[in-house]
C-alpha positions, 0 to 999 in steps of 0.5 A: 344790252342796248346801244344808244346812238347819239345825234350829230355823229359822222355818218361813218361812226353811226354806221359803224355802231349799227354794223357792230350792233347787228353783228353781235346781236345788240339792239340799238336806239338811234336818237333823232333831232335832239335839242342841244346847246353847244353840242350838249342836250338842254332840258328839252333835249334830255326829255326828248332822249328819255322819250325816244329811249322809252319808245325804243325799249318798248319796241324792243320788248315787243319783239322779244315777246 
């Protein structure tokens, strides 16, 4: 299980996700600087999400091995 933490969340919400993940041993990927229109990712933003998730999963898999 991996938690994906979106951009533009209030700090206390993002920190709450991270704290919960750490407490329960869940890996998380925190997205950075995603291009959005009215709060929703555009095509470029969706590609950024894909790239960041794949990069995060690769790092997680290296830790597991």
